[in-house]
DRENTINU-641082 format. One record per residue (C-alpha): residue in one letter; x, y, z. Coordinates in Angstrom, 3 decimals, always signed. Layout:
REM residues N
{rec 'A',{X,Y,Z}}
...
//
This chain:
REM residues 164
{rec 'X',{+8.379,-13.189,-16.411}}
{rec 'X',{+12.114,-12.696,-16.090}}
{rec 'X',{+14.172,-15.054,-13.998}}
{rec 'X',{+15.864,-12.175,-12.191}}
{rec 'X',{+12.538,-10.607,-11.217}}
{rec 'X',{+11.167,-13.959,-10.061}}
{rec 'X',{+14.256,-14.615,-7.946}}
{rec 'X',{+14.032,-11.166,-6.411}}
{rec 'X',{+10.398,-11.722,-5.428}}
{rec 'X',{+11.123,-15.222,-4.167}}
{rec 'X',{+14.131,-14.081,-2.123}}
{rec 'X',{+12.240,-11.200,-0.538}}
{rec 'X',{+9.039,-13.107,+0.190}}
{rec 'X',{+10.107,-14.487,+3.597}}
{rec 'X',{+11.386,-11.116,+4.810}}
{rec 'X',{+8.701,-9.538,+6.968}}
{rec 'X',{+7.325,-6.156,+5.985}}
{rec 'X',{+7.913,-5.057,+9.581}}
{rec 'X',{+11.548,-4.248,+8.794}}
{rec 'X',{+10.445,-1.315,+6.662}}
{rec 'X',{+7.073,-0.852,+8.340}}
{rec 'X',{+7.220,-1.711,+12.052}}
{rec 'X',{+4.026,-1.471,+14.116}}
{rec 'X',{+4.847,+2.135,+15.026}}
{rec 'X',{+5.044,+3.138,+11.351}}
{rec 'X',{+1.808,+1.306,+10.530}}
{rec 'X',{+0.133,+3.109,+13.434}}
{rec 'X',{+1.402,+6.443,+12.150}}
{rec 'X',{-0.036,+5.715,+8.697}}
{rec 'X',{-3.366,+4.705,+10.244}}
{rec 'X',{-3.484,+8.003,+12.143}}
{rec 'X',{-2.713,+9.935,+8.944}}
{rec 'X',{-5.569,+8.202,+7.148}}
{rec 'X',{-7.951,+8.867,+10.036}}
{rec 'X',{-6.937,+12.528,+10.146}}
{rec 'X',{-7.290,+12.966,+6.377}}
{rec 'X',{-10.716,+11.355,+6.420}}
{rec 'X',{-11.918,+13.955,+8.943}}
{rec 'X',{-11.398,+16.605,+6.254}}
{rec 'X',{-12.862,+14.811,+3.237}}
{rec 'X',{-15.370,+12.145,+2.310}}
{rec 'X',{-12.649,+10.517,+0.183}}
{rec 'X',{-11.493,+7.094,+1.344}}
{rec 'X',{-7.804,+6.226,+1.555}}
{rec 'X',{-6.382,+2.723,+1.428}}
{rec 'X',{-2.716,+1.774,+1.726}}
{rec 'X',{-1.657,-1.680,+0.548}}
{rec 'X',{+1.912,-2.851,+1.066}}
{rec 'X',{+2.902,-5.988,-0.809}}
{rec 'X',{+6.227,-7.565,-0.032}}
{rec 'X',{+6.399,-9.649,-3.211}}
{rec 'X',{+4.036,-10.706,-5.951}}
{rec 'X',{+2.349,-14.101,-5.941}}
{rec 'X',{+3.748,-16.516,-8.537}}
{rec 'X',{+0.636,-16.433,-10.733}}
{rec 'X',{+0.908,-12.640,-10.956}}
{rec 'X',{+4.630,-12.896,-11.753}}
{rec 'X',{+3.896,-15.445,-14.487}}
{rec 'X',{+1.515,-13.011,-16.136}}
{rec 'X',{+4.376,-10.491,-16.238}}
{rec 'X',{+2.100,-8.012,-14.512}}
{rec 'X',{+3.455,-4.553,-13.852}}
{rec 'X',{+2.873,-2.721,-10.584}}
{rec 'X',{+0.148,-0.479,-11.975}}
{rec 'X',{-1.862,-3.459,-13.216}}
{rec 'X',{-1.497,-5.142,-9.824}}
{rec 'X',{-2.546,-1.918,-8.082}}
{rec 'X',{-5.658,-1.736,-10.252}}
{rec 'X',{-6.474,-5.367,-9.391}}
{rec 'X',{-6.181,-4.629,-5.681}}
{rec 'X',{-8.177,-1.406,-6.092}}
{rec 'X',{-11.042,-3.569,-7.347}}
{rec 'X',{-10.479,-6.508,-4.996}}
{rec 'X',{-10.506,-4.336,-1.872}}
{rec 'X',{-13.402,-2.267,-3.234}}
{rec 'X',{-11.598,+1.064,-2.986}}
{rec 'X',{-13.814,+2.146,-5.891}}
{rec 'X',{-16.949,+1.457,-3.848}}
{rec 'X',{-17.397,+4.897,-2.289}}
{rec 'X',{-20.494,+7.055,-2.459}}
{rec 'X',{-18.736,+9.880,-4.306}}
{rec 'X',{-16.363,+7.739,-6.423}}
{rec 'X',{-13.424,+9.258,-4.587}}
{rec 'X',{-11.445,+6.302,-3.279}}
{rec 'X',{-7.640,+6.510,-3.299}}
{rec 'X',{-5.229,+3.582,-3.204}}
{rec 'X',{-1.555,+3.957,-2.370}}
{rec 'X',{+0.090,+0.692,-3.411}}
{rec 'X',{+3.663,-0.289,-2.608}}
{rec 'X',{+5.427,-3.335,-3.986}}
{rec 'X',{+8.609,-3.755,-1.990}}
{rec 'X',{+10.276,-6.287,-4.325}}
{rec 'X',{+9.877,-4.087,-7.380}}
{rec 'X',{+10.410,-0.841,-5.445}}
{rec 'X',{+7.151,+0.305,-7.010}}
{rec 'X',{+4.781,+3.019,-5.824}}
{rec 'X',{+1.405,+3.391,-7.493}}
{rec 'X',{-1.508,+5.727,-6.928}}
{rec 'X',{-4.910,+4.605,-8.170}}
{rec 'X',{-7.763,+7.086,-7.855}}
{rec 'X',{-11.431,+6.517,-8.485}}
{rec 'X',{-13.124,+8.470,-11.280}}
{rec 'X',{-14.215,+11.588,-9.405}}
{rec 'X',{-10.962,+11.883,-7.463}}
{rec 'X',{-8.850,+11.330,-10.590}}
{rec 'X',{-10.486,+14.280,-12.348}}
{rec 'X',{-8.978,+16.637,-9.772}}
{rec 'X',{-5.342,+15.764,-10.500}}
{rec 'X',{-3.134,+15.850,-13.555}}
{rec 'X',{-0.789,+12.938,-14.143}}
{rec 'X',{+2.074,+15.352,-13.499}}
{rec 'X',{+0.701,+16.183,-10.031}}
{rec 'X',{+0.388,+12.493,-9.185}}
{rec 'X',{+3.907,+11.836,-10.485}}
{rec 'X',{+5.246,+14.574,-8.188}}
{rec 'X',{+3.498,+12.993,-5.191}}
{rec 'X',{+4.983,+9.589,-6.068}}
{rec 'X',{+8.429,+11.150,-6.551}}
{rec 'X',{+8.256,+12.809,-3.120}}
{rec 'X',{+7.292,+9.474,-1.559}}
{rec 'X',{+10.196,+7.803,-3.327}}
{rec 'X',{+12.614,+10.401,-1.965}}
{rec 'X',{+11.372,+9.785,+1.587}}
{rec 'X',{+11.663,+6.023,+1.081}}
{rec 'X',{+15.287,+6.423,-0.029}}
{rec 'X',{+15.867,+8.120,+3.331}}
{rec 'X',{+14.102,+5.167,+5.061}}
{rec 'X',{+11.251,+7.513,+6.083}}
{rec 'X',{+8.528,+5.193,+4.856}}
{rec 'X',{+5.633,+6.285,+7.080}}
{rec 'X',{+6.502,+9.951,+6.604}}
{rec 'X',{+6.483,+9.559,+2.819}}
{rec 'X',{+3.066,+7.924,+2.835}}
{rec 'X',{+1.640,+10.424,+5.335}}
{rec 'X',{+2.845,+13.399,+3.311}}
{rec 'X',{+1.233,+11.913,+0.194}}
{rec 'X',{-2.057,+11.351,+2.018}}
{rec 'X',{-1.991,+14.909,+3.366}}
{rec 'X',{-1.278,+16.378,-0.069}}
{rec 'X',{-4.043,+14.350,-1.714}}
{rec 'X',{-6.493,+15.176,+1.083}}
{rec 'X',{-5.918,+18.930,+0.679}}
{rec 'X',{-7.204,+18.829,-2.878}}
{rec 'X',{-9.920,+16.268,-2.213}}
{rec 'X',{-11.313,+18.125,+0.807}}
{rec 'X',{-11.986,+21.214,-1.321}}
{rec 'X',{-14.218,+19.173,-3.631}}
{rec 'X',{-15.387,+16.416,-1.298}}
{rec 'X',{-15.781,+17.870,+2.193}}
{rec 'X',{-16.254,+15.494,+5.073}}
{rec 'X',{-19.792,+14.371,+5.699}}
{rec 'X',{-21.160,+12.101,+8.378}}
{rec 'X',{-21.113,+8.702,+6.682}}
{rec 'X',{-19.774,+5.361,+7.722}}
{rec 'X',{-16.126,+4.545,+7.046}}
{rec 'X',{-16.360,+1.655,+4.562}}
{rec 'X',{-12.639,+0.935,+4.237}}
{rec 'X',{-10.193,-0.008,+6.973}}
{rec 'X',{-7.847,+2.781,+7.975}}
{rec 'X',{-4.966,+0.456,+8.810}}
{rec 'X',{-2.589,-0.427,+5.991}}
{rec 'X',{-3.162,-3.835,+4.431}}
{rec 'X',{-0.055,-6.020,+4.334}}
{rec 'X',{+0.085,-8.731,+1.664}}
//
């Protein structure tokens, strides 16, 4: 745990996520998830974390490790076809992570996922946060729908972004 990183997380922790993601943006993301899930049985989850909890910072956890923890904690892996997708944002670290369940991950190369993350990052630099996430969801859903078409099942994960 570096002092600079800890201070950055501590300083950002009281700043509400709504500055980057106002209700309108969160609603737009929810609609994108709902639309994508009409084309595929894959489940999408978006988790936005303002800053890491102190115990996570002490462990010197990187964003990908935290994303994997949240993938398990929020049961994104618990889909019938093993095709859950987590988009994780850590605002303090300016980190974007994609975590895909086994069956979904087989459909993408790491290079393809890196391109999706890069495109999101470019949109975020332009302060187009919801647009960046929605474009990523749409791009992922195009591939997933070809292999996992929509089928009438319940929607086990919330469609609204989770704010931590």
